[in-house]
N, C-alpha and C positions, 0 to 999 in steps of 0.2 A: 552531482556534476564533476563533468571532467575536461575542464576548460584547463587549457595549457598555460603554463606559468606567462609568455609571449601574452596571450589573450589576457589573462587575467590582469596582469599588470597595467594593460594596456587600459583598462578601467578606471584608474586612477586618475588619468587626464581628463576623462571624460565628466568623472564624477566630481571634479574639483569645484565645478559650476554649481554642484547641489549643495542647496542649504540644510544643513543635518541639524534636526533639533537635539537639544541638551548640549550645544557648546557652552562652555563656561560653568558648567555644571559644580558642584562642590565637589573637590577631591578626597581620596582616601588618605591615609597617615602618610604614604610614601609619594605624595603629591600628585598621584594620578589615579584615574579610575580603574581597577582591575578588571576587565572583562574577562571572565572565565567562559571559553567556548567548549563544551562537552561534547564528545563524540569527534574529536580531530582526528582524522585519519592516521592509521599506522604508519611508521616509515616505510613499510615492505609496499605501500601504495604511493609510489613516488610521484606518479602524474596529478593525484587526488592532492597530496600533500601540497604540491608547486602550486594548485588552483587555492589552496587555502592561505598558502604563505601571499598568496599575491593579493587576496581580499584583506588579510593582516595589514599589509603594506599600504595598501589604497586607503583601509580605515585610521590608521594610524596616522598617515598624512593629513587626513580631513580631519581628524580629532587627535589633535597633539597631548589633550588631556587625557587620552585612555591609552592604556596598556592591554593588548591581548594577550591573554594567558591560555594558550592549547592545553586541553584536557582529555585526552585518552579514554576509552571504554565504552564500552555499550549500555546506555543509560535505560535502554529499551528491556535488558536483561533484569528479571525481577529481585534475585537475588542479590546481585550489584546495584542495583536502583536501592532497596530496603539497606542495606547495608550503608550506604553513603548518605541517605536522606537522614537515616537515623543520628549519622555523626554529625549532622549539619555541614556536608561536604559535598553537596551537589554544585555544578556549575551555575556560573549565572543562566545560562540558556543551554539546552540539549535538546535533543530530538527522540521522539517515541512513536508508540504507535497510537492511534486513535482508542485501541483496547484499553490503555493504560490511563487515559486520562480523569476517567471517573474515579478510580480509586487514588489517585493521587491528590484528587481534589479533597475526596471524602477525610484522605489520612492527614489532610492540612500542609501538604508539600508545596503547593501550587501558589504562584503570585496571582493577583487580581489584575489583569491587564485591561480591564473595561476603557477607565479614562485615559489611558495609552493612547488605544484603538480611538477613541474618539475625538482626542486633540489632532490624532495625525489623519484624520479622513479615512481611518481604514475600516472603523467598523461598518459604515453602509456601503463598503465596495465589496465585503466579502459576501462568499454566497450565503444567505441565511440558512440553508439546509445545514450547513456545514457548521456555521454558529450554532446551533442548536446542540450539537454533539460535543460542543467543548464548554459547554456553560454548566454551573454549578447549581445545586437546589436552589439557590439563592439569586439566579439569574444573572450573574455575573461572568464575565469570560476567563478562563484560565490558559487558554492554548492558542496557538497562531497556527492555523491551517497550512502546511506546506505543500502537500501533492495529495490528489486522491486518486483512487481506483475504484472502477466497477468490475466485478467479475464477468469473465464470459468462457468462450471456446477458442483456445488457441489452435488453429489448424494448420496441419502440411500440405498444401495444395498439389504437390507433386503424388502424395500417395492417394489423395481424393480423384485425381486425374487415373492414375493408373487402374483404380478400381471402377472406374467408369460414373463416378458420382459428383458430375459437374453439369452444370446448367448449360443452355444454348449459347449464352455469352461467354461462357468461360469461365464464369464463377464458380466456388466449390457450392455445392449441393449440401449445406449446412442442416444438421438434424434439428428438428422443429420441437421435438418432444423427447422426453429421455428414455421412452420405449424404441424411439425411432435411432437416437443415438445407438443403441445396442445392437440394433439393426444394420446401421451403417458400419459401426465397428467389426461385425461379424464379415459383413461383405468385405471390407477391406484387409481383414487377417487371412481370408480365403482366398483372394486374389492377389495379394502382394506377400503375404508371409509375415507381414511386422503387425505389431501391436494396433488395434483399432483406438484403444485410449489407454493411456499412461493416467495412473492413478496414485495421488500420494498416500502413503503410509507412516511417515515419522516425521520426527522435528515439529510436532503441532500441524505438520500442514496438510495431514489426513482429515483431521477433524475441521480444520477451516475451508477445504474444499467441499467436505460432505455437507456443510450448513448450507449450501445452495441449494442440493439435491433433497435435504431434510425439510426445509421452509417449503418447496414445490409439494412435497407430501403431506403437508397440513402441521408440520411438528412445531410446536411451541416449547422451548428449552427451558424458561424460568419465568416466573411471574414475582411481583413485589406484594408482600404482604400488607394488610391495612398496619401492623406496627414497624413497618420499614424494612426487615428483614425479607431474605430471598428464599424463592422453593423452588426446587427443580421440578420440572413439569414434562419430562421427555418419557417417561416410561409407557408410552402408547402404543398402539397398533401402528399409528402413522411411522412412529421411529422403526419399529421394526421392519416394516415395510420398507423404509428407505435402506435401512443396511441389508435386508435381503437383495436390493438390487444392486449392490456392490457386491454380494457373494455371488449372484448371478453372473456378474461381468466375468468372475474368475472360473466358477465352476459350471455354469450353463452354457455361456457363449464362447468362453476361453478366448479373450479378446483382449487380456492384461499382459505387460510384459513378464519375462520370466523372473527377473529381478524383483523380489516381494518386499524391497526397503528401498522404498522412493521417497525422496525430500523435492523440495520446489526445483533445485537446480539440477537434479537427476531427471525430473519432468522436461525440463527445457533444453535439456541436452539430447534426450529421445527424439521432441520434436525437431530440432534442428538437424541432426544428422540422419533423418528418415527412416527411425527406428519405432516411430508411434506418429498416429495421426489427427489424435485430438489430446486436449490436455486443457482441465478448468484453469483458467488463470485469467489475469487482466493481460492487455499487449506489454510484453515484457521485451526490454531494451536486451537484455544478457541472450534472448535466443539468438540474436544475429550477431551482437559483439562479442559476445564470449564464445560461442560456440558455432559460429559462422555460417549461420543458414541465409541464404539467398533471400534478400527483403521482399522480392517478387514472388518469391514460394512462400509467404508468412500470410496467410488468412487468419481474419478475426469473426467470429459470430458471437451473438448474444446466447445466453444460457438458454437451452433447452426448457420446456413446460414439463410441470409435473402432472398429477392429478388435482394437485390444488390450485394450480397456477405455474406463473413464471416470475421466480424470484432470484436476483443477484444480489451480492453482497457489496456494500460499499465501505472502503476503509481509507487509509492513507498513513501519511505522517505529518506531525505537527512539531511546532518548537514549544516548549514549555520553559517555564522561568522560576529560578529558587525562591521559595518563600523568605529565605535569611537574605535575599537582593534586597538592596537599596533602591528605590525609585531612580536614582542617577543611573545604576548600575543597568537595569532593565532599559533604562533609554538608550543607553550607548548598546545595549543587544539588539534594540530594533534599529539603530543605525548600522550596526553590523548587516542586518538581515535586508536593509535598504542598498547597503555596499555590493550585495549578492543578488539584487534585483529582485527578490522575494516581497518587501514589504512597501511597494510603491503602486497606488491604485489607479494611477493614470499611464504606467510604462511609460515613463518618460525616458530622456535620451540615455542616461544609466543604466536602467532595466532593461530596456531594448537592447542595448550592447551586451549586457550580460547572457541574455536570454538569446541573442543571436550569436554568441561567442559558443555558448554550450551546444547549438545547433550544428554549427561549423565543425566544432570538435568532435562532435556524437560522426559523422561522415567522415571526418577525416581518418578516424580510427575504426573505420569500416562499421559503423553502427547503425542506427535507423531511426528515423521522424516519424512516429506514427502520427494519425489525424489525432485533433484535439480530443480531450478527455470528456465523454460525456457528462461528468458531474465538474465543471470548472471550480477552481478557488475561487475566483472572483467573480461576482455579479456587477460590476461597473460598465455600462455599457461601451464605455471607451476602452478600457484595457482588454475586454473580451473582443472588441475588433480588431486591434491591433495584434494580440495574440492569435488570433486566426489568420492576420494577413501574414504575419511571420512564418507560422506554421504552414501556409499554403507554399511558400517559397522554398522551404526546406524539407517537406513531407518526401520520402523516397520510398513509398511503398505505394501498390497500386489500391487506390482509395475503393474501387468495385468489390475488391476482398475483403473492404472493412465496411461494407453498405448495413448488413444485417446487424453486426454490434453497435453501430452509429444510431440505429433506431432503437432507441428504449420507450417508444410507447405503449407498448404494451407489457412492460418490465416493471413488477414491484421493487423498487431499490430500497434496501435495507441497510442499516448500519450493524456494525458487530454487535454481539450481545453485550448488555451495559456491566455486566458483573462477573469477576473471575473469568474473563473469555479464554484467554491463553491457558488456563486451566481446563477450562472445558474442551479446549482443541485436543489438550494431551491425552484426557480422559477416551475421548472420541477414537484417537489414533490407536488406542488399545483395541478397541471394538473391530476398527478395520483389517488392522494386523491380523487379528485372530480369525476373521471369515476369509480373508485371502489366503492363510495358509492352513487351514482345518475346513476340509471339505463338511464335517460333521458338525460343525460350529451352529450352536443355538443361539439365534440372533434374538429372540424374547430374552433368554436368559442373561446375553451381554448387555443388551438395553436396561434390563432391570438393575443389573450390577452398577453400570456405568451412573445411571441415575442415582443411585444410592449413595455412590462413591461421591460422586461432584457434592451431592449435599453435604455429606458428612464432612469430607475433607477438604471442602471448598468454601463452599456459600455459608454454613456454619459458624465458620472460622473468617469472614470477610467482615 
């Protein structure tokens, strides 16, 4: 969130009337509950720091028994997290990816928040699909969903128009299949000289994006054995065919950018500056706010279909809580989330103010407000209705350009792989880098080696 300080501080007055749970809870030795907030933005991110300071001031005004302690650092980084967790130095709450939840639970580092969710009326208000991804084998809930995404295709409408790939109503003629994607990418490259599609190769993003294509070819990446261990299962003709598709984008169709090292931010930039027409991604704020794309030039389509169907990856971010925290500290952490407008099932005045301020700040900073996510965090009808009303007020893209993406009726939405997912992405990055840089790369050999490496170096050690 990028709420300016004046907006964030203004929330304190609105929330003064909100009764927060946990007031009067037992204090620590210093007389106050020390609430450690992980992932506090670095000083260089001045606007975001001001936002967080505003939340800090608001909570400490409402909860004088709480002292907010900022903790910087990335707790979704595996090495940093493992070091902090082993030393019992995890902050009270921190954000991480959905992919890290199950490993954190298995290793005993997660706090069971089931009862707190029930007591606050949150459990039944959250999307049950998301809750299933943050439960342990004991059926308990160990993470609070913050945001979700569903993968699709981000499109540069200008390049599609220049290539003649538009419908009669002026909307983008989005590719329906991966085969058609390659054909459209070739037309765009031939008519505009720009890359038809940018595809990630680095920083785990290549494997992450490849997952959607591979599933559409029928790939199963892993399965759990009867003894509870996991087996890598992607040394298959389907995986080879999916990797061959990426190789063909480079060597058969010649529709990829000349740069062979592309991470997510590079892909966003290429779309924004009219250097690439397509990029596998959920709707991305940064394409507009960071790289200056005209929101009206931004279109979003659902993922194309492959031989086995149409599959899109669902993911996002969650808040987790340290296993060494007390219940009073975790209660204070939920009050923090409430101040942020995140832990409020009915989108009350405080949460509405927070969300509306976020939208206003996005627009003031030349950002973008997209249509509602296809997989919302909340299922509570009242909250969903209010969010839709707010979104309609501030959305600044042409919704016709997002119609394909918003129709998920024929899309199979899958969560990220359950075990060592980030490591799997890294292994697949290597395969993608090789087929893009080596015309003679052997896709079958690469997949066989990657499957074995993932098994030996990651699944066997998990």
